N, CA, C and O atoms as CSV, one atom per row, in Angstrom:
chain,resi,resn,atom,element,x,y,z
A,1,UNK,N,N,0.822,-1.196,0.000
A,1,UNK,CA,C,0.000,0.000,0.000
A,1,UNK,C,C,0.863,1.255,0.000
A,1,UNK,O,O,0.600,2.215,-0.725
A,2,UNK,N,N,1.908,1.223,0.838
A,2,UNK,CA,C,2.804,2.371,0.926
A,2,UNK,C,C,3.548,2.579,-0.395
A,2,UNK,O,O,3.843,3.707,-0.790
A,3,UNK,N,N,3.843,1.464,-1.066
A,3,UNK,CA,C,4.552,1.546,-2.341
A,3,UNK,C,C,3.688,2.222,-3.409
A,3,UNK,O,O,4.210,2.968,-4.237
A,4,UNK,N,N,2.385,1.973,-3.404
A,4,UNK,CA,C,1.480,2.611,-4.360
A,4,UNK,C,C,1.404,4.115,-4.133
A,4,UNK,O,O,1.347,4.883,-5.093
A,5,UNK,N,N,1.402,4.547,-2.867
A,5,UNK,CA,C,1.370,5.982,-2.565
A,5,UNK,C,C,2.653,6.657,-3.028
A,5,UNK,O,O,2.629,7.770,-3.556
A,6,UNK,N,N,3.768,5.972,-2.825
A,6,UNK,CA,C,5.050,6.531,-3.261
A,6,UNK,C,C,5.081,6.661,-4.783
A,6,UNK,O,O,5.512,7.685,-5.313
A,7,UNK,N,N,4.627,5.627,-5.480
A,7,UNK,CA,C,4.600,5.682,-6.942
A,7,UNK,C,C,3.648,6.771,-7.438
A,7,UNK,O,O,3.951,7.466,-8.408
A,8,UNK,N,N,2.508,6.919,-6.783
A,8,UNK,CA,C,1.560,7.966,-7.171
A,8,UNK,C,C,2.161,9.348,-6.939
A,8,UNK,O,O,1.965,10.252,-7.750
A,9,UNK,N,N,2.891,9.518,-5.839
A,9,UNK,CA,C,3.528,10.797,-5.533
A,9,UNK,C,C,4.616,11.120,-6.563
A,9,UNK,O,O,4.722,12.259,-7.017
A,10,UNK,N,N,5.417,10.127,-6.927
A,10,UNK,CA,C,6.467,10.318,-7.934
A,10,UNK,C,C,5.834,10.651,-9.289
A,10,UNK,O,O,6.311,11.537,-9.998
A,11,UNK,N,N,4.772,9.948,-9.642
A,11,UNK,CA,C,4.090,10.199,-10.910
A,11,UNK,C,C,3.482,11.600,-10.943
A,11,UNK,O,O,3.563,12.289,-11.959
A,12,UNK,N,N,2.874,12.022,-9.833
A,12,UNK,CA,C,2.307,13.365,-9.742
A,12,UNK,C,C,3.402,14.429,-9.856
A,12,UNK,O,O,3.219,15.440,-10.535
A,13,UNK,N,N,4.533,14.204,-9.195
A,13,UNK,CA,C,5.665,15.130,-9.299
A,13,UNK,C,C,6.183,15.223,-10.722
A,13,UNK,O,O,6.524,16.304,-11.201
A,14,UNK,N,N,6.239,14.077,-11.397
A,14,UNK,CA,C,6.675,14.057,-12.788
A,14,UNK,C,C,5.713,14.840,-13.680
A,14,UNK,O,O,6.150,15.588,-14.555
A,15,UNK,N,N,4.407,14.672,-13.465
A,15,UNK,CA,C,3.420,15.409,-14.253
A,15,UNK,C,C,3.512,16.917,-14.016
A,15,UNK,O,O,3.380,17.702,-14.954
A,16,UNK,N,N,3.735,17.318,-12.771
A,16,UNK,CA,C,3.876,18.746,-12.463
A,16,UNK,C,C,5.121,19.306,-13.143
A,16,UNK,O,O,5.076,20.389,-13.726
A,17,UNK,N,N,6.232,18.572,-13.070
A,17,UNK,CA,C,7.467,19.008,-13.723
A,17,UNK,C,C,7.278,19.098,-15.239
A,17,UNK,O,O,7.735,20.054,-15.866
A,18,UNK,N,N,6.615,18.120,-15.819
A,18,UNK,CA,C,6.346,18.140,-17.252
A,18,UNK,C,C,5.457,19.325,-17.633
A,18,UNK,O,O,5.652,19.941,-18.681
A,19,UNK,N,N,4.485,19.640,-16.781
A,19,UNK,CA,C,3.621,20.800,-17.022
A,19,UNK,C,C,4.399,22.106,-17.011
A,19,UNK,O,O,4.159,22.972,-17.851
A,20,UNK,N,N,5.340,22.263,-16.059
A,20,UNK,CA,C,6.173,23.469,-16.019
A,20,UNK,C,C,7.051,23.568,-17.261
A,20,UNK,O,O,7.175,24.642,-17.849
A,21,UNK,N,N,7.651,22.472,-17.659
A,21,UNK,CA,C,8.524,22.485,-18.837
A,21,UNK,C,C,7.728,22.858,-20.085
A,21,UNK,O,O,8.177,23.679,-20.885
A,22,UNK,N,N,6.561,22.266,-20.253
A,22,UNK,CA,C,5.732,22.600,-21.418
A,22,UNK,C,C,5.265,24.050,-21.386
A,22,UNK,O,O,5.234,24.717,-22.421
A,23,UNK,N,N,4.902,24.541,-20.202
A,23,UNK,CA,C,4.458,25.931,-20.090
A,23,UNK,C,C,5.564,26.892,-20.494
A,23,UNK,O,O,5.321,27.836,-21.246
A,24,UNK,N,N,6.780,26.662,-20.002
A,24,UNK,CA,C,7.875,27.575,-20.318
A,24,UNK,C,C,8.404,27.398,-21.734
A,24,UNK,O,O,8.943,28.346,-22.304
A,25,UNK,N,N,8.269,26.217,-22.314
A,25,UNK,CA,C,8.747,26.039,-23.683
A,25,UNK,C,C,7.702,26.454,-24.718
A,25,UNK,O,O,8.026,26.576,-25.899
A,26,UNK,N,N,6.468,26.671,-24.299
A,26,UNK,CA,C,5.405,27.051,-25.237
A,26,UNK,C,C,5.048,28.533,-25.166
A,26,UNK,O,O,4.193,28.990,-25.925
A,27,UNK,N,N,5.673,29.286,-24.284
A,27,UNK,CA,C,5.411,30.724,-24.200
A,27,UNK,C,C,6.695,31.485,-24.489
A,27,UNK,O,O,7.792,31.016,-24.186
A,28,UNK,N,N,6.544,32.653,-25.075
A,28,UNK,CA,C,7.689,33.530,-25.337
A,28,UNK,C,C,7.194,34.964,-25.379
A,28,UNK,O,O,6.014,35.218,-25.617
A,29,UNK,N,N,8.104,35.895,-25.149
A,29,UNK,CA,C,7.740,37.310,-25.186
A,29,UNK,C,C,8.500,37.996,-26.310
A,29,UNK,O,O,9.644,37.661,-26.617
A,30,UNK,N,N,7.834,38.958,-26.905
A,30,UNK,CA,C,8.449,39.796,-27.931
A,30,UNK,C,C,8.424,41.221,-27.403
A,30,UNK,O,O,7.360,41.748,-27.082
A,31,UNK,N,N,9.587,41.842,-27.313
A,31,UNK,CA,C,9.706,43.207,-26.827
A,31,UNK,C,C,9.253,44.198,-27.898
A,31,UNK,O,O,9.195,43.864,-29.081
A,32,UNK,N,N,8.931,45.423,-27.468
A,32,UNK,CA,C,8.530,46.478,-28.416
A,32,UNK,C,C,9.651,46.815,-29.394
A,32,UNK,O,O,9.388,47.293,-30.498
A,33,UNK,N,N,10.901,46.568,-28.998
A,33,UNK,CA,C,12.039,46.920,-29.842
A,33,UNK,C,C,12.499,45.752,-30.710
A,33,UNK,O,O,13.615,45.779,-31.230
A,34,UNK,N,N,11.662,44.726,-30.879
A,34,UNK,CA,C,12.041,43.550,-31.646
A,34,UNK,C,C,10.969,43.174,-32.667
A,34,UNK,O,O,9.782,43.453,-32.493
A,35,UNK,N,N,11.431,42.531,-33.735
A,35,UNK,CA,C,10.554,41.809,-34.644
A,35,UNK,C,C,10.699,40.331,-34.285
A,35,UNK,O,O,11.765,39.906,-33.837
A,36,UNK,N,N,9.655,39.556,-34.474
A,36,UNK,CA,C,9.743,38.113,-34.253
A,36,UNK,C,C,9.047,37.388,-35.394
A,36,UNK,O,O,7.984,37.797,-35.862
A,37,UNK,N,N,9.674,36.302,-35.828
A,37,UNK,CA,C,9.117,35.466,-36.886
A,37,UNK,C,C,8.999,34.052,-36.324
A,37,UNK,O,O,9.966,33.506,-35.792
A,38,UNK,N,N,7.828,33.473,-36.444
A,38,UNK,CA,C,7.571,32.120,-35.961
A,38,UNK,C,C,7.881,31.128,-37.073
A,38,UNK,O,O,7.370,31.253,-38.187
A,39,UNK,N,N,8.720,30.140,-36.766
A,39,UNK,CA,C,9.068,29.102,-37.733
A,39,UNK,C,C,8.378,27.802,-37.346
A,39,UNK,O,O,8.410,27.403,-36.182
A,40,UNK,N,N,7.761,27.146,-38.304
A,40,UNK,CA,C,7.177,25.826,-38.093
A,40,UNK,C,C,7.966,24.836,-38.942
A,40,UNK,O,O,7.966,24.920,-40.170
A,41,UNK,N,N,8.635,23.905,-38.281
A,41,UNK,CA,C,9.536,22.954,-38.926
A,41,UNK,C,C,10.570,23.676,-39.789
A,41,UNK,O,O,10.911,23.199,-40.872
A,42,UNK,N,N,11.073,24.823,-39.320
A,42,UNK,CA,C,12.118,25.572,-40.006
A,42,UNK,C,C,11.644,26.513,-41.090
A,42,UNK,O,O,12.454,27.257,-41.642
A,43,UNK,N,N,10.377,26.510,-41.413
A,43,UNK,CA,C,9.842,27.405,-42.452
A,43,UNK,C,C,9.114,28.566,-41.784
A,43,UNK,O,O,8.323,28.353,-40.865
A,44,UNK,N,N,9.378,29.803,-42.241
A,44,UNK,CA,C,8.765,30.966,-41.583
A,44,UNK,C,C,7.275,31.093,-41.882
A,44,UNK,O,O,6.810,30.750,-42.969
A,45,UNK,N,N,6.546,31.590,-40.899
A,45,UNK,CA,C,5.144,31.926,-41.144
A,45,UNK,C,C,5.106,33.232,-41.922
A,45,UNK,O,O,6.101,33.956,-41.959
A,46,UNK,N,N,3.999,33.538,-42.530
A,46,UNK,CA,C,3.928,34.705,-43.412
A,46,UNK,C,C,3.691,36.009,-42.664
A,46,UNK,O,O,3.748,37.079,-43.271
A,47,UNK,N,N,3.429,35.950,-41.370
A,47,UNK,CA,C,3.175,37.197,-40.640
A,47,UNK,C,C,4.219,37.417,-39.553
A,47,UNK,O,O,4.887,36.484,-39.109
A,48,UNK,N,N,4.340,38.666,-39.140
A,48,UNK,CA,C,5.280,39.063,-38.096
A,48,UNK,C,C,4.526,39.046,-36.770
A,48,UNK,O,O,3.388,39.509,-36.694
A,49,UNK,N,N,5.153,38.519,-35.733
A,49,UNK,CA,C,4.509,38.363,-34.429
A,49,UNK,C,C,4.450,39.712,-33.716
A,49,UNK,O,O,5.423,40.466,-33.720
A,50,UNK,N,N,3.311,40.008,-33.110
A,50,UNK,CA,C,3.128,41.253,-32.362
A,50,UNK,C,C,3.864,41.207,-31.029
A,50,UNK,O,O,4.053,40.130,-30.463
A,51,UNK,N,N,4.285,42.377,-30.517
A,51,UNK,CA,C,4.928,42.419,-29.201
A,51,UNK,C,C,3.986,41.932,-28.106
A,51,UNK,O,O,2.767,42.081,-28.198
A,52,UNK,N,N,4.576,41.351,-27.074
A,52,UNK,CA,C,3.803,40.864,-25.938
A,52,UNK,C,C,4.052,39.389,-25.696
A,52,UNK,O,O,4.990,38.806,-26.241
A,53,UNK,N,N,3.200,38.791,-24.871
A,53,UNK,CA,C,3.285,37.367,-24.553
A,53,UNK,C,C,2.590,36.572,-25.653
A,53,UNK,O,O,1.450,36.864,-26.014
A,54,UNK,N,N,3.278,35.575,-26.177
A,54,UNK,CA,C,2.746,34.762,-27.268
A,54,UNK,C,C,2.935,33.284,-26.958
A,54,UNK,O,O,3.704,32.917,-26.070
A,55,UNK,N,N,2.234,32.454,-27.690
A,55,UNK,CA,C,2.292,31.014,-27.484
A,55,UNK,C,C,2.719,30.317,-28.765
A,55,UNK,O,O,2.437,30.779,-29.870
A,56,UNK,N,N,3.407,29.191,-28.590
A,56,UNK,CA,C,3.852,28.377,-29.719
A,56,UNK,C,C,3.874,26.923,-29.288
A,56,UNK,O,O,3.702,26.619,-28.108
A,57,UNK,N,N,4.083,26.031,-30.231
A,57,UNK,CA,C,4.251,24.617,-29.924
A,57,UNK,C,C,5.685,24.384,-29.451
A,57,UNK,O,O,6.549,25.216,-29.728
A,58,UNK,N,N,5.971,23.288,-28.752
A,58,UNK,CA,C,7.336,23.049,-28.241
A,58,UNK,C,C,8.389,23.028,-29.345
A,58,UNK,O,O,8.052,22.976,-30.528
A,59,UNK,N,N,9.666,23.070,-28.956
A,59,UNK,CA,C,10.813,23.318,-29.821
A,59,UNK,C,C,10.898,22.504,-31.108
A,59,UNK,O,O,11.052,23.115,-32.165
A,60,UNK,N,N,10.814,21.232,-31.105
A,60,UNK,CA,C,11.051,20.591,-32.406
A,60,UNK,C,C,10.041,21.010,-33.473
A,60,UNK,O,O,10.324,20.930,-34.668
A,61,UNK,N,N,8.871,21.454,-33.041
A,61,UNK,CA,C,7.824,21.805,-34.003
A,61,UNK,C,C,7.922,23.275,-34.398
A,61,UNK,O,O,7.957,23.594,-35.586
A,62,UNK,N,N,7.967,24.169,-33.415
A,62,UNK,CA,C,8.026,25.605,-33.700
A,62,UNK,C,C,9.162,26.260,-32.924
A,62,UNK,O,O,9.488,25.859,-31.807
A,63,UNK,N,N,9.756,27.275,-33.544
A,63,UNK,CA,C,10.776,28.093,-32.888
A,63,UNK,C,C,10.563,29.548,-33.303
A,63,UNK,O,O,9.841,29.834,-34.258
A,64,UNK,N,N,11.197,30.454,-32.575
A,64,UNK,CA,C,11.014,31.888,-32.807
A,64,UNK,C,C,12.372,32.511,-33.090
A,64,UNK,O,O,13.341,32.243,-32.380
A,65,UNK,N,N,12.445,33.346,-34.128
A,65,UNK,CA,C,13.657,34.129,-34.414
A,65,UNK,C,C,13.326,35.592,-34.204
A,65,UNK,O,O,12.332,36.098,-34.725
A,66,UNK,N,N,14.174,36.274,-33.429
A,66,UNK,CA,C,13.950,37.686,-33.114
A,66,UNK,C,C,15.081,38.522,-33.692
A,66,UNK,O,O,16.242,38.111,-33.687
A,67,UNK,N,N,14.724,39.710,-34.194
A,67,UNK,CA,C,15.719,40.682,-34.643
A,67,UNK,C,C,15.299,42.058,-34.153
A,67,UNK,O,O,14.126,42.303,-33.874
A,68,UNK,N,N,16.262,42.940,-34.054
A,68,UNK,CA,C,16.036,44.261,-33.485
A,68,UNK,C,C,15.375,45.209,-34.485
A,68,UNK,O,O,15.586,45.106,-35.693
A,69,UNK,N,N,14.568,46.137,-33.955
A,69,UNK,CA,C,13.942,47.185,-34.777
A,69,UNK,C,C,14.785,48.456,-34.817
A,69,UNK,O,O,14.377,49.439,-35.435
A,70,UNK,N,N,15.935,48.456,-34.183
A,70,UNK,CA,C,16.739,49.670,-34.069
A,70,UNK,C,C,17.276,50.128,-35.429
A,70,UNK,O,O,17.224,49.386,-36.409
A,71,UNK,N,N,17.783,51.337,-35.471
A,71,UNK,CA,C,18.443,51.853,-36.662
A,71,UNK,C,C,19.910,51.460,-36.583
A,71,UNK,O,O,20.600,51.819,-35.629
A,72,UNK,N,N,20.385,50.731,-37.572
A,72,UNK,CA,C,21.765,50.268,-37.603
A,72,UNK,C,C,22.620,51.276,-38.356
A,72,UNK,O,O,22.114,52.043,-39.175
A,73,UNK,N,N,23.909,51.269,-38.077
A,73,UNK,CA,C,24.821,52.216,-38.699
A,73,UNK,C,C,26.058,51.471,-39.191
A,73,UNK,O,O,26.574,50.587,-38.508
A,74,UNK,N,N,26.525,51.838,-40.380
A,74,UNK,CA,C,27.704,51.235,-40.975
A,74,UNK,C,C,28.576,52.355,-41.527
A,74,UNK,O,O,28.121,53.135,-42.365
A,75,UNK,N,N,29.820,52.447,-41.069
A,75,UNK,CA,C,30.724,53.498,-41.551
A,75,UNK,C,C,31.689,52.913,-42.575
A,75,UNK,O,O,32.173,51.791,-42.419
A,76,UNK,N,N,31.960,53.676,-43.614
A,76,UNK,CA,C,32.907,53.290,-44.656
A,76,UNK,C,C,33.945,54.384,-44.810
A,76,UNK,O,O,33.610,55.562,-44.934
A,77,UNK,N,N,35.199,53.986,-44.802
A,77,UNK,CA,C,36.274,54.942,-45.023
A,77,UNK,C,C,36.892,55.500,-43.762
A,77,UNK,O,O,37.988,56.057,-43.813
A,78,UNK,N,N,36.229,55.369,-42.649
A,78,UNK,CA,C,36.783,55.868,-41.394
A,78,UNK,C,C,36.210,55.078,-40.227
A,78,UNK,O,O,35.230,54.344,-40.357
A,79,UNK,N,N,36.856,55.255,-39.091
A,79,UNK,CA,C,36.411,54.611,-37.863
A,79,UNK,C,C,36.598,55.606,-36.728
A,79,UNK,O,O,37.681,56.163,-36.551
A,80,UNK,N,N,35.555,55.821,-35.975
A,80,UNK,CA,C,35.632,56.761,-34.858
A,80,UNK,C,C,35.959,56.015,-33.574
A,80,UNK,O,O,35.330,55.013,-33.234
A,81,UNK,N,N,36.962,56.533,-32.870
A,81,UNK,CA,C,37.261,56.040,-31.532
A,81,UNK,C,C,36.974,57.171,-30.563
A,81,UNK,O,O,36.613,58.271,-30.982
A,82,UNK,N,N,37.129,56.913,-29.275
A,82,UNK,CA,C,36.826,57.956,-28.292
A,82,UNK,C,C,37.777,59.140,-28.403
A,82,UNK,O,O,37.386,60.279,-28.146
A,83,UNK,N,N,39.015,58.880,-28.783
A,83,UNK,CA,C,39.993,59.968,-28.808
A,83,UNK,C,C,40.147,60.631,-30.180
A,83,UNK,O,O,40.391,61.835,-30.254
A,84,UNK,N,N,40.009,59.866,-31.259
A,84,UNK,CA,C,40.214,60.460,-32.588
A,84,UNK,C,C,39.504,59.641,-33.668
A,84,UNK,O,O,38.786,58.685,-33.375
A,85,UNK,N,N,39.724,60.041,-34.919
A,85,UNK,CA,C,39.128,59.365,-36.058
A,85,UNK,C,C,40.245,58.728,-36.881
A,85,UNK,O,O,41.210,59.400,-37.244
A,86,UNK,N,N,40.118,57.445,-37.173
A,86,UNK,CA,C,41.099,56.718,-37.970
A,86,UNK,C,C,40.531,56.561,-39.375
A,86,UNK,O,O,39.403,56.101,-39.547
A,87,UNK,N,N,41.319,56.948,-40.380
A,87,UNK,CA,C,40.862,56.886,-41.770
A,87,UNK,C,C,41.420,55.625,-42.423
A,87,UNK,O,O,42.606,55.318,-42.295
A,88,UNK,N,N,40.557,54.908,-43.117
A,88,UNK,CA,C,40.949,53.720,-43.877
A,88,UNK,C,C,40.846,54.087,-45.357
A,88,UNK,O,O,39.760,54.051,-45.936
A,89,UNK,N,N,41.975,54.439,-45.962
A,89,UNK,CA,C,41.950,54.931,-47.346
A,89,UNK,C,C,41.494,53.878,-48.342
A,89,UNK,O,O,40.822,54.209,-49.319
A,90,UNK,N,N,41.842,52.623,-48.119
A,90,UNK,CA,C,41.446,51.582,-49.080
A,90,UNK,C,C,39.929,51.435,-49.153
A,90,UNK,O,O,39.385,51.141,-50.217
A,91,UNK,N,N,39.242,51.638,-48.026
A,91,UNK,CA,C,37.779,51.562,-48.023
A,91,UNK,C,C,37.149,52.777,-48.686
A,91,UNK,O,O,36.091,52.669,-49.307
A,92,UNK,N,N,37.795,53.936,-48.558
A,92,UNK,CA,C,37.156,55.170,-49.005
A,92,UNK,C,C,37.477,55.549,-50.452
A,92,UNK,O,O,36.902,56.510,-50.963
A,93,UNK,N,N,38.367,54.834,-51.122
A,93,UNK,CA,C,38.687,55.152,-52.517
A,93,UNK,C,C,37.570,54.671,-53.431
A,93,UNK,O,O,37.160,53.511,-53.387
A,94,UNK,N,N,37.088,55.592,-54.261
A,94,UNK,CA,C,36.038,55.258,-55.226
A,94,UNK,C,C,36.361,55.909,-56.562
A,94,UNK,O,O,37.005,56.957,-56.618
A,95,UNK,N,N,35.907,55.277,-57.631
A,95,UNK,CA,C,36.135,55.802,-58.976
A,95,UNK,C,C,34.837,56.419,-59.471
A,95,UNK,O,O,33.775,55.803,-59.386
A,96,UNK,N,N,34.928,57.637,-59.988
A,96,UNK,CA,C,33.752,58.332,-60.511
A,96,UNK,C,C,33.500,57.921,-61.964
A,96,UNK,O,O,34.287,57.177,-62.550
A,97,UNK,N,N,32.410,58.404,-62.534
A,97,UNK,CA,C,32.053,58.083,-63.912
A,97,UNK,C,C,33.078,58.579,-64.915
A,97,UNK,O,O,33.260,57.959,-65.963
A,98,UNK,N,N,33.765,59.699,-64.615
A,98,UNK,CA,C,34.782,60.215,-65.529
A,98,UNK,C,C,36.177,59.721,-65.148
A,98,UNK,O,O,37.178,60.340,-65.511
A,99,UNK,N,N,36.242,58.611,-64.422
A,99,UNK,CA,C,37.461,57.897,-64.058
A,99,UNK,C,C,38.405,58.692,-63.174
A,99,UNK,O,O,39.620,58.530,-63.277
A,100,UNK,N,N,37.888,59.531,-62.325
A,100,UNK,CA,C,38.692,60.182,-61.296
A,100,UNK,C,C,38.547,59.396,-59.999
A,100,UNK,O,O,37.519,58.766,-59.751
A,101,UNK,N,N,39.585,59.442,-59.180
A,101,UNK,CA,C,39.550,58.758,-57.890
A,101,UNK,C,C,39.218,59.782,-56.816
A,101,UNK,O,O,39.843,60.839,-56.738
A,102,UNK,N,N,38.238,59.463,-55.998
A,102,UNK,CA,C,37.882,60.339,-54.881
A,102,UNK,C,C,37.940,59.528,-53.587
A,102,UNK,O,O,37.804,58.305,-53.598
A,103,UNK,N,N,38.141,60.226,-52.488
A,103,UNK,CA,C,38.078,59.609,-51.167
A,103,UNK,C,C,36.736,59.993,-50.555
A,103,UNK,O,O,36.500,61.165,-50.262
A,104,UNK,N,N,35.873,59.032,-50.364
A,104,UNK,CA,C,34.532,59.308,-49.848
A,104,UNK,C,C,34.345,58.578,-48.519
A,104,UNK,O,O,34.320,57.348,-48.467
A,105,UNK,N,N,34.216,59.348,-47.465
A,105,UNK,CA,C,33.903,58.793,-46.151
A,105,UNK,C,C,32.403,58.933,-45.950
A,105,UNK,O,O,31.855,60.028,-46.081
A,106,UNK,N,N,31.748,57.847,-45.639
A,106,UNK,CA,C,30.306,57.940,-45.479
A,106,UNK,C,C,29.812,57.019,-44.374
A,106,UNK,O,O,30.480,56.068,-43.967
A,107,UNK,N,N,28.625,57.343,-43.912
A,107,UNK,CA,C,27.955,56.531,-42.907
A,107,UNK,C,C,26.577,56.166,-43.447
A,107,UNK,O,O,25.798,57.034,-43.838
A,108,UNK,N,N,26.296,54.883,-43.461
A,108,UNK,CA,C,25.012,54.385,-43.943
A,108,UNK,C,C,24.181,53.989,-42.727
A,108,UNK,O,O,24.623,53.202,-41.891
A,109,UNK,N,N,22.981,54.539,-42.640
A,109,UNK,CA,C,22.059,54.154,-41.574
A,109,UNK,C,C,20.895,53.418,-42.213
A,109,UNK,O,O,20.347,53.858,-43.224
A,110,UNK,N,N,20.524,52.299,-41.617
A,110,UNK,CA,C,19.463,51.489,-42.196
A,110,UNK,C,C,18.646,50.831,-41.101
A,110,UNK,O,O,19.101,50.635,-39.974
A,111,UNK,N,N,17.426,50.499,-41.480
A,111,UNK,CA,C,16.490,49.854,-40.564
A,111,UNK,C,C,15.822,48.700,-41.314
A,111,UNK,O,O,15.594,48.789,-42.521
A,112,UNK,N,N,15.519,47.651,-40.617
A,112,UNK,CA,C,14.883,46.485,-41.226
A,112,UNK,C,C,13.391,46.760,-41.373
A,112,UNK,O,O,12.699,46.992,-40.381
A,113,UNK,N,N,12.897,46.733,-42.603
A,113,UNK,CA,C,11.467,46.967,-42.828
A,113,UNK,C,C,10.710,45.659,-43.077
A,113,UNK,O,O,9.515,45.572,-42.798
A,114,UNK,N,N,11.395,44.654,-43.595
A,114,UNK,CA,C,10.765,43.354,-43.844
A,114,UNK,C,C,11.614,42.266,-43.182
A,114,UNK,O,O,12.562,41.774,-43.794
A,115,UNK,N,N,11.290,41.882,-41.940
A,115,UNK,CA,C,12.124,40.919,-41.225
A,115,UNK,C,C,12.190,39.541,-41.889
A,115,UNK,O,O,13.211,38.860,-41.792
A,116,UNK,N,N,11.132,39.130,-42.550
A,116,UNK,CA,C,11.151,37.816,-43.198
A,116,UNK,C,C,12.145,37.819,-44.357
A,116,UNK,O,O,12.913,36.869,-44.514
A,117,UNK,N,N,12.139,38.862,-45.160
A,117,UNK,CA,C,13.108,38.972,-46.255
A,117,UNK,C,C,14.527,39.099,-45.708
A,117,UNK,O,O,15.453,38.516,-46.271
A,118,UNK,N,N,14.717,39.851,-44.620
A,118,UNK,CA,C,16.035,40.025,-44.019
A,118,UNK,C,C,16.586,38.691,-43.518
A,118,UNK,O,O,17.770,38.409,-43.700
A,119,UNK,N,N,15.760,37.881,-42.902
A,119,UNK,CA,C,16.222,36.622,-42.318
A,119,UNK,C,C,16.406,35.504,-43.337
A,119,UNK,O,O,17.285,34.660,-43.161
A,120,UNK,N,N,15.598,35.474,-44.400
A,120,UNK,CA,C,15.556,34.279,-45.235
A,120,UNK,C,C,15.990,34.471,-46.678
A,120,UNK,O,O,16.139,33.475,-47.386
A,121,UNK,N,N,16.201,35.690,-47.157
A,121,UNK,CA,C,16.577,35.869,-48.562
A,121,UNK,C,C,18.076,35.804,-48.810
A,121,UNK,O,O,18.495,35.648,-49.956
A,122,UNK,N,N,18.892,35.917,-47.773
A,122,UNK,CA,C,20.335,35.834,-47.932
A,122,UNK,C,C,20.958,35.315,-46.643
A,122,UNK,O,O,20.365,35.420,-45.570
A,123,UNK,N,N,22.160,34.753,-46.757
A,123,UNK,CA,C,22.833,34.216,-45.573
A,123,UNK,C,C,23.422,35.316,-44.697
A,123,UNK,O,O,23.345,35.234,-43.472
A,124,UNK,N,N,24.012,36.346,-45.310
A,124,UNK,CA,C,24.665,37.420,-44.566
A,124,UNK,C,C,24.195,38.774,-45.093
A,124,UNK,O,O,24.895,39.401,-45.888
A,125,UNK,N,N,23.022,39.231,-44.662
A,125,UNK,CA,C,22.470,40.469,-45.223
A,125,UNK,C,C,23.292,41.715,-44.906
A,125,UNK,O,O,23.307,42.648,-45.709
A,126,UNK,N,N,23.970,41.762,-43.772
A,126,UNK,CA,C,24.755,42.949,-43.416
A,126,UNK,C,C,25.961,43.076,-44.333
A,126,UNK,O,O,26.352,44.192,-44.672
A,127,UNK,N,N,26.559,41.968,-44.743
A,127,UNK,CA,C,27.721,42.019,-45.634
A,127,UNK,C,C,27.359,42.507,-47.031
A,127,UNK,O,O,28.234,42.986,-47.754
A,128,UNK,N,N,26.100,42.398,-47.429
A,128,UNK,CA,C,25.672,42.902,-48.738
A,128,UNK,C,C,25.801,44.419,-48.784
A,128,UNK,O,O,26.144,44.985,-49.821
A,129,UNK,N,N,25.525,45.079,-47.654
A,129,UNK,CA,C,25.655,46.533,-47.623
A,129,UNK,C,C,27.092,46.938,-47.829
A,129,UNK,O,O,27.403,48.129,-47.834
């Protein structure tokens, strides 16, 4: 009789632990400063997930990829440090239409407008810039 109570207690503990694991693996949060894309068996869904608490199926079935909504910055031709500015001439040399060489230092600022295209259309989207 005592053995049955012990087995029932162990089984109940196992069910509670399994419930906690499923609860935490099936919920996720998306911050206001993030985009999230839900993947089912590795393929992205067609919509972007709204910020807040969301639900999904456990890991092997569904996963979530998050990327930032911030404005990114890329400098070409120079690098700013706290004390001074270092110029990289090889990066800043450009040829104009009339075949003159100019040194162009520039900063490109960009923001992700389509997270699905950013994540899945190329392997290294930042290197394309």
